[in-house]
C-alpha positions in Angstrom: -10.7 51.0 -81.3 -13.9 49.6 -79.8 -15.1 46.1 -80.5 -17.6 45.9 -83.4 -21.2 45.8 -82.4 -23.5 43.0 -83.3 -26.6 44.5 -84.9 -28.9 42.1 -83.2 -28.0 43.4 -79.7 -28.7 46.6 -77.9 -25.6 48.8 -78.5 -24.3 48.9 -75.0 -20.9 47.5 -74.0 -18.6 47.2 -71.0 -15.2 47.1 -72.6 -12.5 45.1 -70.8 -8.8 45.2 -71.3 -8.2 41.5 -70.9 -4.5 41.9 -71.5 -4.5 43.8 -68.2 -5.9 40.7 -66.4 -3.0 38.6 -67.6 -0.5 41.3 -66.8 -1.9 41.8 -63.3 -1.6 38.1 -62.6 2.1 38.2 -63.5 2.5 41.4 -61.4 1.2 39.6 -58.4 3.5 36.6 -59.1 6.5 39.0 -59.1 5.6 40.5 -55.7 4.6 37.3 -53.9 7.0 34.9 -52.2 8.2 32.3 -54.7 6.0 29.2 -54.7 2.9 31.0 -53.4 -0.2 29.6 -55.1 -2.8 32.0 -56.5 -6.5 31.2 -56.3 -8.2 33.9 -58.4 -11.3 35.1 -56.6 -13.9 35.5 -59.4 -17.0 36.3 -57.4 -19.8 38.4 -58.9 -19.2 37.3 -62.5 -15.5 38.0 -62.1 -16.2 41.3 -60.4 -18.5 42.3 -63.3 -15.9 41.7 -66.0 -17.3 38.3 -67.3 -16.5 35.0 -65.6 -15.9 32.9 -68.7 -13.6 35.3 -70.6 -11.6 36.3 -67.5 -11.2 32.7 -66.3 -9.9 31.7 -69.8 -7.2 34.4 -69.6 -6.1 33.5 -66.1 -5.9 29.8 -66.9 -3.7 30.6 -69.9 -1.6 32.8 -67.6 -1.0 29.9 -65.2 -3.2 30.7 -62.3 -3.2 27.8 -59.7 -6.9 27.8 -58.9 -10.1 29.7 -59.1 -12.5 30.6 -56.3 -16.2 31.4 -56.9 -19.2 32.0 -54.6 -21.8 30.2 -56.7 -21.8 26.5 -57.5 -23.4 27.2 -60.9 -20.5 29.4 -61.8 -18.0 26.6 -61.0 -20.1 24.1 -63.0 -20.1 26.5 -66.0 -16.3 26.7 -65.8 -16.0 22.9 -65.8 -18.4 22.8 -68.8 -16.1 25.2 -70.6 -13.2 22.7 -70.1 -11.4 24.4 -67.2 -9.7 21.7 -65.2 -7.7 23.6 -62.5 -8.8 23.4 -58.9 -12.2 25.2 -58.3 -12.9 26.3 -54.7 -16.4 27.1 -53.7 -16.5 29.8 -51.1 -18.7 29.2 -48.0 -22.4 29.7 -48.6 -23.8 26.5 -50.0 -26.3 24.4 -48.0 -25.5 20.7 -47.9 -28.1 18.9 -49.9 -28.1 15.8 -52.0 -28.0 17.9 -55.2 -25.2 20.1 -53.9 -23.0 17.3 -52.9 -23.7 15.3 -56.1 -22.8 18.3 -58.2 -19.7 18.9 -56.1 -18.5 15.3 -56.7 -19.4 15.1 -60.4 -17.7 18.3 -61.3 -14.7 17.8 -59.0 -15.2 21.0 -56.9 -13.8 21.9 -53.5 -16.5 22.9 -51.0 -15.9 25.1 -48.0 -17.2 23.7 -44.6 -18.0 25.9 -41.6 -20.6 23.9 -39.6 -20.6 20.4 -38.1 -24.0 19.6 -39.4 -23.0 20.6 -42.9 -19.8 18.4 -42.6 -21.9 15.4 -41.4 -24.2 15.8 -44.5 -21.2 15.9 -46.9 -19.7 12.8 -45.2 -23.0 11.0 -45.4 -23.7 11.8 -49.0 -20.2 11.6 -50.5 -19.6 8.5 -52.5 -15.9 8.9 -52.7 -13.1 10.8 -50.9 -13.6 14.6 -51.3 -11.2 17.5 -50.7 -12.7 20.2 -48.6 -11.5 23.6 -47.3 -12.4 25.1 -43.9 -13.0 28.8 -43.5 -12.0 30.5 -40.2 -13.6 33.7 -39.0 -10.8 35.9 -37.4 -12.6 39.2 -37.3 -14.8 39.7 -40.3 -17.7 38.4 -38.3 -19.3 36.8 -41.3 -19.5 33.2 -42.4 -16.8 30.9 -41.0 -15.8 28.9 -38.0 -14.8 31.1 -35.0 -11.0 31.0 -34.7 -11.0 29.6 -31.2 -13.1 26.6 -32.4 -11.4 26.1 -35.8 -8.6 23.6 -34.8 -11.1 21.3 -33.1 -13.5 21.6 -36.0 -10.8 20.6 -38.5 -9.9 17.6 -36.3 -13.6 16.6 -36.3 -14.0 16.9 -40.0 -10.9 14.8 -40.5 -12.6 12.1 -38.4 -15.5 11.9 -40.8 -15.6 9.4 -43.7 -14.6 10.5 -47.2 -13.7 14.1 -46.2 -10.1 15.3 -46.6 -9.3 18.8 -45.2 -6.9 20.0 -47.8 -7.2 23.8 -47.2 -7.7 26.3 -44.4 -8.5 29.9 -45.2 -9.9 33.2 -43.9 -10.7 36.7 -45.0 -9.7 39.7 -42.9 -11.9 42.6 -42.0 -10.2 45.5 -43.8 -12.1 48.8 -43.2 -11.1 52.0 -44.9 -9.4 53.1 -41.6 -7.6 49.7 -41.1 -4.7 49.9 -38.7 -1.7 47.6 -38.8 -2.4 46.5 -35.2 -6.0 45.4 -36.1 -4.8 43.5 -39.2 -2.0 41.8 -37.3 -4.4 40.8 -34.5 -6.6 39.0 -37.0 -3.6 37.3 -38.7 -2.4 36.3 -35.2 -5.7 34.5 -34.6 -5.2 32.6 -37.8 -1.6 31.8 -36.8 -3.0 30.4 -33.5 -5.3 28.0 -35.4 -2.3 26.8 -37.5 -0.2 26.3 -34.5 -2.9 24.2 -32.8 -3.2 22.0 -35.9 0.6 21.6 -36.0 0.5 20.2 -32.5 -1.9 17.4 -33.6 0.8 16.0 -35.8 -1.6 15.6 -38.7 -0.5 16.9 -42.2 -1.0 20.7 -42.4 -3.6 21.8 -45.0 -2.9 24.5 -47.5 -3.1 27.8 -45.6 -4.6 30.9 -47.3 -5.2 34.3 -45.6 -4.5 37.1 -48.0 -7.1 38.6 -50.3 -6.5 41.8 -52.3 -7.6 44.2 -49.5 -5.0 42.7 -47.1 -2.2 42.2 -49.6 -1.9 45.9 -50.3 -1.6 46.7 -46.6 0.4 44.0 -44.9 3.6 42.4 -46.2 4.6 38.8 -45.5 1.1 37.2 -45.1 1.2 35.0 -48.2 1.3 31.7 -46.3 0.9 28.9 -48.9 -1.7 30.6 -51.1 -3.5 33.9 -51.7 -6.9 34.6 -53.2 -6.9 38.0 -54.8 -9.9 39.3 -56.6 -9.9 43.1 -57.0 -6.1 43.3 -57.6 -6.5 41.2 -60.7 -8.8 43.9 -62.1 -6.7 46.9 -61.0 -8.8 47.6 -57.9 -6.9 48.1 -54.7 -9.7 48.0 -52.1 -11.2 50.7 -49.9 -8.2 51.4 -47.6 -5.3 53.5 -49.0 -2.8 50.9 -50.2 0.7 50.7 -48.7 2.1 48.2 -51.1 2.1 48.8 -54.8 1.7 45.7 -56.9 1.9 47.6 -60.2 -1.5 46.5 -61.5 -3.6 48.5 -63.9 -7.4 48.8 -64.4 -9.2 46.2 -66.6 -12.2 48.5 -67.1 -11.6 50.3 -70.4 -15.0 52.0 -71.0 -18.7 51.7 -70.8 -20.4 52.8 -74.0 -23.7 53.1 -75.8 -24.9 54.7 -79.0 -27.5 57.3 -79.9 -30.9 55.9 -81.0 -32.6 59.2 -81.8 -32.0 63.0 -81.7 -35.0 65.3 -81.2 -35.7 69.0 -80.7 -37.5 69.5 -77.4 -41.0 71.0 -77.9 -41.8 74.4 -76.5 -43.9 73.4 -73.4 -47.4 74.7 -72.8 -47.2 73.0 -69.3 -43.6 73.7 -68.2 -44.2 72.4 -64.7 -45.2 69.0 -66.1 -42.2 68.5 -68.4 -39.9 65.6 -67.7 -36.9 68.0 -67.6 -36.3 71.7 -67.5 -36.7 73.2 -70.9 -34.7 76.0 -72.6 -35.2 77.5 -76.0 -33.5 75.6 -78.8 -32.9 72.5 -76.6 -32.1 69.3 -78.4 -31.7 65.9 -76.8 -30.5 62.4 -77.7 -32.0 59.1 -76.5 -29.7 56.2 -75.5 -30.8 52.6 -75.0 -29.7 52.5 -71.3 -31.7 52.6 -68.2 -32.3 51.3 -64.7 -32.5 47.7 -65.9 -28.9 48.1 -66.9 -27.8 49.7 -63.6 -27.2 53.1 -65.1 -27.9 55.1 -62.0 -25.0 53.2 -60.3 -22.3 53.7 -63.0 -23.0 57.2 -64.3 -21.5 60.5 -63.4 -24.6 62.3 -64.6 -23.1 63.0 -68.1 -21.8 61.2 -71.1 -19.4 62.0 -73.9 -20.6 62.4 -77.5 -18.3 63.5 -80.3 -15.8 64.4 -77.6 -18.1 66.8 -75.7 -20.0 66.4 -72.5 -23.8 65.8 -72.6 -25.7 66.0 -69.3 -28.4 63.4 -68.5 -31.8 65.0 -68.6 -34.6 64.2 -66.2 -35.1 60.8 -64.7 -33.7 57.5 -66.0 -36.4 55.1 -67.3 -36.2 51.3 -67.4 -34.5 51.1 -70.8 -33.8 54.7 -72.0 -32.1 57.9 -70.9 -32.1 61.3 -72.4 -28.9 63.5 -72.7 -28.7 67.1 -73.6 -27.0 67.6 -77.0 -28.0 71.3 -77.5 -24.3 72.2 -77.7 -23.4 69.2 -80.0 -25.2 70.2 -83.3 -23.7 67.3 -85.3 -24.9 64.6 -82.8 -26.7 61.9 -84.8 -28.2 58.4 -84.4 -25.4 55.8 -84.2 -22.9 58.1 -82.6 -21.0 56.5 -79.7 -21.8 57.7 -76.2 -19.2 57.1 -73.6 -20.6 56.7 -70.1 -17.2 55.9 -68.5 -13.8 56.2 -70.2 -12.1 58.2 -73.0 -13.4 59.5 -76.2 -10.7 61.3 -78.2 -9.1 63.8 -75.9 -12.1 63.9 -73.6 -12.6 61.6 -70.6 -15.1 60.7 -67.9 -12.6 59.2 -65.4 -13.4 56.2 -63.2 -12.8 58.4 -60.1 -15.6 60.9 -61.1 -18.1 58.1 -61.5 -17.1 56.4 -58.3 -17.5 59.6 -56.4 -20.8 60.4 -58.0 -22.2 57.0 -57.2 -20.5 56.5 -53.8 -18.4 53.5 -54.8 -15.3 52.8 -52.7 -13.6 50.4 -55.1 -13.2 50.2 -58.8 -14.5 46.7 -58.7 -17.8 48.1 -57.3 -18.2 50.2 -60.4 -17.9 47.2 -62.8 -20.2 45.1 -60.6 -22.8 47.8 -60.8 -23.2 47.2 -64.6 -26.0 44.8 -65.0 -25.7 41.5 -67.0 -27.9 43.1 -69.7 -24.8 44.8 -70.9 -22.4 42.5 -72.8 -18.7 42.4 -71.7 -16.4 42.7 -74.6 -12.6 42.8 -75.0 -10.9 46.0 -76.1 -9.5 46.0 -79.6 
């Protein structure tokens, strides 16, 4: 049964199975080495499923920490009352405002640059836990692996900064080989070994995200930071390890605004879509502002039957062909992704049509204009 619609809102919904989020967290716990901490990666509005509601479910389920890419998201979680560790992924310039917000909301920033570290040390008014990100092959933001041990030692020498964590993210292409993944993990191991030789306390070590967890066993270290797995998405490469997770995405739905008979055209070459005698179409309140071209298979379900999208998609509306659905009426549910009775538009069909590699990409394609609601 779908969540009830609020009459004041456009009748579009991304329906989430929040129970699956909780179950997927426990499925990971069962597969990971006992004692492994889980930092839930909730980038991109929790991969499109709604940061606030997903975080609440994970905290109740006992997640050890949450990682986000936007400081504003972390502050919003603190304002909601979430008190577990909040890691800020790399990508925040060190400014007085950034550092003050980090301190006042008890956040854990990621450092990757000596100048950035110096600014944090200069502006911090009390001891601050920081993480360091190491680049072992992704060739994105992070300290190059060969420089990482020296960088950690340097940060430790600065006032008010405590290096409490060390992490990386592996490059995991669709054709990832075990040798390539192990080579990257070996570079991280070398950083850890170099730090061990300094005799200083070892920071928390975190290497495995969802994409690597499903491919390589035994890389948990002290913590993992899965994102897609918590939502039933296994990454781009074919998984080798089954964590028993299930999709959180239940459906994307709308409702019919109007049903019309298409006029007999006097200028057929100027019509917005090809006309056939007796054609009827329905109008839905979905469009490009909602991201529809990126989460549609080119058809929807109405009264358990398929209705093709007609013509181009406008900013806030789309037409669908209901010529073969004579009882279609305003208010009827239209399913863009998911099941309706015995009929279904599967995730895989939409992903293939839109070119998505991961289920998480499908959810993130749905714009914030569409409310996220729990399945009922």
